[in-house]
DONUPA-337758 format. One record per residue: residue in one letter; x, y, z of N, C-alpha, C, O in turn. Coordinates in steps of 0.02 Angstrom, whole numbers. Layout:
N
rec code->A n_x->X n_y->Y n_z->Z ca_x->X ca_y->Y ca_z->Z c_x->X c_y->Y c_z->Z o_x->X o_y->Y o_z->Z
...
REM end
This chain:
85
rec code->M n_x->41 n_y->-59 n_z->0 ca_x->0 ca_y->0 ca_z->0 c_x->44 c_y->63 c_z->0 o_x->27 o_y->112 o_z->-34
rec code->I n_x->98 n_y->63 n_z->38 ca_x->144 ca_y->120 ca_z->38 c_x->210 c_y->98 c_z->8 o_x->235 o_y->43 o_z->21
rec code->D n_x->238 n_y->140 n_z->-34 ca_x->301 ca_y->126 ca_z->-66 c_x->353 c_y->108 c_z->-13 o_x->362 o_y->146 o_z->35
rec code->P n_x->389 n_y->51 n_z->-21 ca_x->438 ca_y->31 ca_z->29 c_x->492 c_y->83 c_z->42 o_x->516 o_y->89 o_z->99
rec code->E n_x->512 n_y->120 n_z->-9 ca_x->562 ca_y->172 ca_z->1 c_x->535 c_y->229 c_z->45 o_x->572 o_y->257 o_z->86
rec code->L n_x->472 n_y->246 n_z->36 ca_x->441 ca_y->297 ca_z->78 c_x->434 c_y->272 c_z->150 o_x->448 o_y->309 o_z->197
rec code->L n_x->414 n_y->210 n_z->157 ca_x->407 ca_y->181 ca_z->224 c_x->472 c_y->182 c_z->263 o_x->472 o_y->191 o_z->324
rec code->E n_x->527 n_y->174 n_z->228 ca_x->593 ca_y->176 ca_z->261 c_x->608 c_y->243 c_z->293 o_x->644 o_y->246 o_z->343
rec code->I n_x->582 n_y->297 n_z->265 ca_x->598 ca_y->363 ca_z->292 c_x->544 c_y->391 c_z->338 o_x->556 o_y->441 o_z->372
rec code->L n_x->485 n_y->361 n_z->338 ca_x->432 ca_y->385 ca_z->382 c_x->449 c_y->367 c_z->454 o_x->479 o_y->315 o_z->468
rec code->A n_x->428 n_y->410 n_z->500 ca_x->440 ca_y->398 ca_z->571 c_x->382 c_y->426 c_z->612 o_x->344 o_y->468 o_z->589
rec code->C n_x->376 n_y->401 n_z->672 ca_x->325 ca_y->426 ca_z->718 c_x->338 c_y->500 c_z->731 o_x->395 o_y->519 o_z->746
rec code->P n_x->287 n_y->542 n_z->725 ca_x->297 ca_y->614 ca_z->735 c_x->311 c_y->632 c_z->808 o_x->335 o_y->687 o_z->823
rec code->D n_x->297 n_y->587 n_z->854 ca_x->307 ca_y->600 ca_z->925 c_x->375 c_y->576 c_z->949 o_x->413 o_y->613 o_z->980
rec code->T n_x->391 n_y->512 n_z->936 ca_x->452 ca_y->482 ca_z->963 c_x->507 c_y->471 c_z->910 o_x->564 o_y->456 o_z->927
rec code->H n_x->490 n_y->480 n_z->848 ca_x->535 ca_y->470 ca_z->791 c_x->556 c_y->396 c_z->782 o_x->605 o_y->382 o_z->748
rec code->Q n_x->518 n_y->350 n_z->813 ca_x->530 ca_y->279 ca_z->802 c_x->508 c_y->261 c_z->731 o_x->467 o_y->295 o_z->701
rec code->S n_x->535 n_y->207 n_z->706 ca_x->516 ca_y->184 ca_z->639 c_x->445 c_y->157 c_z->639 o_x->417 o_y->142 o_z->692
rec code->L n_x->416 n_y->153 n_z->580 ca_x->348 ca_y->129 ca_z->571 c_x->347 c_y->70 c_z->524 o_x->390 o_y->63 o_z->480
rec code->A n_x->298 n_y->26 n_z->534 ca_x->289 ca_y->-32 ca_z->490 c_x->215 c_y->-38 c_z->473 o_x->172 o_y->-14 o_z->510
rec code->M n_x->201 n_y->-69 n_z->417 ca_x->132 ca_y->-81 ca_z->398 c_x->97 c_y->-124 c_z->449 o_x->125 o_y->-174 o_z->473
rec code->A n_x->36 n_y->-106 n_z->467 ca_x->-4 ca_y->-145 ca_z->513 c_x->-30 c_y->-208 c_z->478 o_x->-47 o_y->-206 o_z->418
rec code->E n_x->-32 n_y->-263 n_z->514 ca_x->-59 ca_y->-325 ca_z->488 c_x->-134 c_y->-316 c_z->474 o_x->-167 o_y->-277 o_z->507
rec code->A n_x->-159 n_y->-353 n_z->425 ca_x->-229 ca_y->-348 ca_z->406 c_x->-275 c_y->-365 c_z->464 o_x->-329 o_y->-336 o_z->471
rec code->E n_x->-255 n_y->-412 n_z->506 ca_x->-295 ca_y->-431 ca_z->564 c_x->-304 c_y->-372 c_z->613 o_x->-358 o_y->-362 o_z->640
rec code->L n_x->-250 n_y->-335 n_z->624 ca_x->-254 ca_y->-276 ca_z->668 c_x->-300 c_y->-223 c_z->639 o_x->-341 o_y->-195 o_z->675
rec code->V n_x->-293 n_y->-209 n_z->575 ca_x->-336 ca_y->-160 ca_z->542 c_x->-409 c_y->-181 c_z->547 o_x->-453 o_y->-139 o_z->559
rec code->A n_x->-422 n_y->-245 n_z->537 ca_x->-491 ca_y->-270 ca_z->541 c_x->-519 c_y->-261 c_z->612 o_x->-577 o_y->-242 o_z->620
rec code->S n_x->-478 n_y->-275 n_z->663 ca_x->-503 ca_y->-267 ca_z->731 c_x->-514 c_y->-194 c_z->749 o_x->-561 o_y->-177 o_z->785
rec code->L n_x->-471 n_y->-149 n_z->724 ca_x->-481 ca_y->-78 ca_z->735 c_x->-545 c_y->-54 c_z->699 o_x->-583 o_y->-15 o_z->728
rec code->N n_x->-556 n_y->-77 n_z->638 ca_x->-616 ca_y->-58 ca_z->601 c_x->-679 c_y->-83 c_z->636 o_x->-731 o_y->-50 o_z->635
rec code->A n_x->-676 n_y->-143 n_z->666 ca_x->-733 ca_y->-169 ca_z->704 c_x->-748 c_y->-124 c_z->764 o_x->-806 o_y->-109 o_z->779
rec code->A n_x->-695 n_y->-102 n_z->799 ca_x->-704 ca_y->-57 ca_z->856 c_x->-731 c_y->11 c_z->835 o_x->-771 o_y->41 o_z->870
rec code->I n_x->-708 n_y->35 n_z->777 ca_x->-732 ca_y->99 ca_z->750 c_x->-807 c_y->93 c_z->735 o_x->-846 o_y->137 o_z->752
rec code->E n_x->-825 n_y->38 n_z->702 ca_x->-896 ca_y->28 ca_z->684 c_x->-940 c_y->23 c_z->746 o_x->-997 o_y->45 o_z->745
rec code->A n_x->-914 n_y->-6 n_z->799 ca_x->-951 ca_y->-13 ca_z->861 c_x->-954 c_y->53 c_z->900 o_x->-992 o_y->60 o_z->948
rec code->G n_x->-913 n_y->102 n_z->879 ca_x->-914 ca_y->167 ca_z->911 c_x->-872 c_y->170 c_z->974 o_x->-882 o_y->215 o_z->1015
rec code->G n_x->-826 n_y->123 n_z->982 ca_x->-789 ca_y->121 ca_z->1045 c_x->-715 c_y->135 c_z->1038 o_x->-675 o_y->109 o_z->1077
rec code->L n_x->-695 n_y->175 n_z->990 ca_x->-623 ca_y->187 ca_z->981 c_x->-609 c_y->262 c_z->979 o_x->-640 o_y->299 o_z->940
rec code->E n_x->-561 n_y->283 n_z->1020 ca_x->-540 ca_y->353 ca_z->1022 c_x->-467 c_y->357 c_z->1000 o_x->-428 o_y->310 o_z->1010
rec code->N n_x->-449 n_y->414 n_z->972 ca_x->-379 ca_y->425 ca_z->954 c_x->-342 c_y->454 c_z->1014 o_x->-372 o_y->467 o_z->1066
rec code->V n_x->-278 n_y->463 n_z->1007 ca_x->-236 ca_y->489 ca_z->1062 c_x->-261 c_y->557 c_z->1085 o_x->-255 o_y->574 o_z->1143
rec code->G n_x->-288 n_y->596 n_z->1039 ca_x->-315 ca_y->662 ca_z->1056 c_x->-381 c_y->661 c_z->1093 o_x->-405 o_y->713 o_z->1114
rec code->G n_x->-410 n_y->601 n_z->1101 ca_x->-473 ca_y->594 ca_z->1138 c_x->-536 c_y->598 c_z->1096 o_x->-591 o_y->594 o_z->1123
rec code->A n_x->-529 n_y->607 n_z->1031 ca_x->-587 ca_y->611 ca_z->986 c_x->-606 c_y->541 c_z->961 o_x->-562 o_y->499 o_z->952
rec code->P n_x->-670 n_y->529 n_z->950 ca_x->-689 ca_y->465 ca_z->922 c_x->-661 c_y->457 c_z->851 o_x->-661 o_y->504 o_z->812
rec code->V n_x->-638 n_y->397 n_z->836 ca_x->-614 ca_y->382 ca_z->768 c_x->-674 c_y->366 c_z->725 o_x->-715 o_y->323 o_z->742
rec code->E n_x->-680 n_y->402 n_z->670 ca_x->-738 ca_y->393 ca_z->626 c_x->-716 c_y->367 c_z->558 o_x->-665 o_y->386 o_z->532
rec code->G n_x->-756 n_y->323 n_z->531 ca_x->-743 ca_y->295 ca_z->465 c_x->-689 c_y->243 c_z->467 o_x->-642 o_y->247 o_z->506
rec code->P n_x->-695 n_y->192 n_z->425 ca_x->-647 ca_y->137 ca_z->425 c_x->-578 c_y->159 c_z->401 o_x->-571 o_y->206 o_z->362
rec code->L n_x->-527 n_y->123 n_z->425 ca_x->-459 ca_y->135 ca_z->404 c_x->-444 c_y->94 c_z->342 o_x->-469 o_y->38 o_z->335
rec code->D n_x->-404 n_y->121 n_z->297 ca_x->-380 ca_y->83 ca_z->239 c_x->-321 c_y->39 c_z->259 o_x->-307 o_y->-11 o_z->227
rec code->G n_x->-288 n_y->59 n_z->312 ca_x->-229 ca_y->24 ca_z->337 c_x->-202 c_y->63 c_z->395 o_x->-234 o_y->109 o_z->421
rec code->G n_x->-141 n_y->45 n_z->416 ca_x->-111 ca_y->81 ca_z->472 c_x->-36 c_y->72 c_z->473 o_x->-10 o_y->25 o_z->443
rec code->L n_x->-3 n_y->117 n_z->508 ca_x->69 ca_y->113 ca_z->518 c_x->81 c_y->106 c_z->593 o_x->62 o_y->150 o_z->632
rec code->V n_x->112 n_y->52 n_z->612 ca_x->123 ca_y->37 ca_z->683 c_x->192 c_y->62 c_z->703 o_x->242 o_y->49 o_z->669
rec code->R n_x->193 n_y->97 n_z->759 ca_x->257 ca_y->121 ca_z->786 c_x->299 c_y->62 c_z->810 o_x->272 o_y->11 o_z->831
rec code->E n_x->364 n_y->69 n_z->806 ca_x->411 ca_y->15 ca_z->822 c_x->397 c_y->-19 c_z->889 o_x->404 o_y->-80 o_z->894
rec code->D n_x->377 n_y->19 n_z->940 ca_x->364 ca_y->-11 ca_z->1005 c_x->295 c_y->-43 c_z->1009 o_x->278 o_y->-73 o_z->1061
rec code->G n_x->256 n_y->-39 n_z->956 ca_x->191 ca_y->-72 ca_z->953 c_x->136 c_y->-40 c_z->994 o_x->84 o_y->-70 o_z->1005
rec code->S n_x->147 n_y->21 n_z->1017 ca_x->97 ca_y->52 ca_z->1061 c_x->50 c_y->101 c_z->1026 o_x->0 o_y->121 o_z->1055
rec code->V n_x->65 n_y->119 n_z->964 ca_x->24 ca_y->167 ca_z->927 c_x->20 c_y->146 c_z->854 o_x->69 o_y->123 o_z->825
rec code->V n_x->-39 n_y->154 n_z->826 ca_x->-46 ca_y->145 ca_z->753 c_x->-73 c_y->211 c_z->725 o_x->-119 o_y->241 o_z->751
rec code->Y n_x->-42 n_y->232 n_z->670 ca_x->-65 ca_y->291 ca_z->635 c_x->-108 c_y->269 c_z->576 o_x->-88 o_y->225 o_z->538
rec code->P n_x->-167 n_y->299 n_z->568 ca_x->-213 ca_y->277 ca_z->516 c_x->-188 c_y->294 c_z->446 o_x->-153 o_y->343 o_z->435
rec code->I n_x->-209 n_y->252 n_z->399 ca_x->-200 ca_y->267 ca_z->328 c_x->-271 c_y->276 c_z->300 o_x->-313 o_y->231 o_z->306
rec code->R n_x->-283 n_y->334 n_z->271 ca_x->-349 ca_y->349 ca_z->242 c_x->-338 c_y->371 c_z->170 o_x->-296 o_y->413 o_z->155
rec code->D n_x->-377 n_y->342 n_z->125 ca_x->-370 ca_y->358 ca_z->54 c_x->-298 c_y->351 c_z->31 o_x->-273 o_y->391 o_z->-9
rec code->R n_x->-265 n_y->299 n_z->56 ca_x->-195 ca_y->281 ca_z->40 c_x->-144 c_y->332 c_z->63 o_x->-87 o_y->332 o_z->40
rec code->I n_x->-164 n_y->377 n_z->109 ca_x->-120 ca_y->428 ca_z->136 c_x->-111 c_y->417 c_z->211 o_x->-161 o_y->416 o_z->247
rec code->P n_x->-49 n_y->410 n_z->235 ca_x->-38 ca_y->403 ca_z->307 c_x->-52 c_y->469 c_z->343 o_x->-29 o_y->522 o_z->322
rec code->V n_x->-89 n_y->465 n_z->397 ca_x->-105 ca_y->524 ca_z->438 c_x->-57 c_y->523 c_z->497 o_x->-70 o_y->492 o_z->548
rec code->L n_x->-1 n_y->559 n_z->490 ca_x->52 ca_y->558 ca_z->540 c_x->48 c_y->620 c_z->585 o_x->94 o_y->661 o_z->588
rec code->L n_x->-9 n_y->626 n_z->619 ca_x->-19 ca_y->678 ca_z->668 c_x->-24 c_y->645 c_z->736 o_x->-60 o_y->595 o_z->743
rec code->V n_x->11 n_y->671 n_z->786 ca_x->13 ca_y->639 ca_z->852 c_x->-57 c_y->625 c_z->878 o_x->-71 o_y->569 o_z->900
rec code->D n_x->-101 n_y->674 n_z->877 ca_x->-169 ca_y->665 ca_z->904 c_x->-212 c_y->616 c_z->866 o_x->-261 o_y->591 o_z->892
rec code->E n_x->-194 n_y->601 n_z->803 ca_x->-232 ca_y->554 ca_z->763 c_x->-211 c_y->481 c_z->774 o_x->-245 o_y->435 o_z->751
rec code->G n_x->-155 n_y->471 n_z->808 ca_x->-133 ca_y->403 ca_z->823 c_x->-185 c_y->366 c_z->866 o_x->-223 o_y->398 o_z->902
rec code->I n_x->-184 n_y->301 n_z->861 ca_x->-230 ca_y->259 ca_z->901 c_x->-187 c_y->216 c_z->947 o_x->-146 o_y->177 o_z->924
rec code->A n_x->-197 n_y->224 n_z->1012 ca_x->-158 ca_y->186 ca_z->1061 c_x->-177 c_y->113 c_z->1057 o_x->-236 o_y->96 o_z->1051
rec code->L n_x->-128 n_y->69 n_z->1061 ca_x->-138 ca_y->-3 ca_z->1060 c_x->-117 c_y->-32 c_z->1127 o_x->-72 o_y->-6 o_z->1160
rec code->P n_x->-151 n_y->-86 n_z->1148 ca_x->-126 ca_y->-120 ca_z->1208 c_x->-56 c_y->-146 c_z->1194 o_x->-41 o_y->-167 o_z->1138
rec code->L n_x->-14 n_y->-146 n_z->1245 ca_x->54 ca_y->-172 ca_z->1235 c_x->52 c_y->-244 c_z->1212 o_x->10 o_y->-284 o_z->1234
rec code->G n_x->98 n_y->-261 n_z->1168 ca_x->101 ca_y->-329 ca_z->1143 c_x->63 c_y->-341 c_z->1080 o_x->62 o_y->-397 o_z->1054
rec code->K n_x->30 n_y->-289 n_z->1052 ca_x->-7 ca_y->-298 ca_z->989 c_x->40 c_y->-302 c_z->931 o_x->18 o_y->-310 o_z->874
REM end
């Protein structure tokens, strides 16, 4: 979904850790939570509309949404993940 060369230079806007494509299973579970209305972003706003994909921070604690094939790399738009995801 994202050019591998671009992915190599993208980084978390908060910690500058590297990012990796989210697995399809994770994106599906996030989309299910969005549809159920139970998912908030780091900024505290409800996440609306399904994700096309996501970029997971190296430590696995945040995923940044991809919408319309564009990564949304804004700190407040990140979605916190339980550790170990």
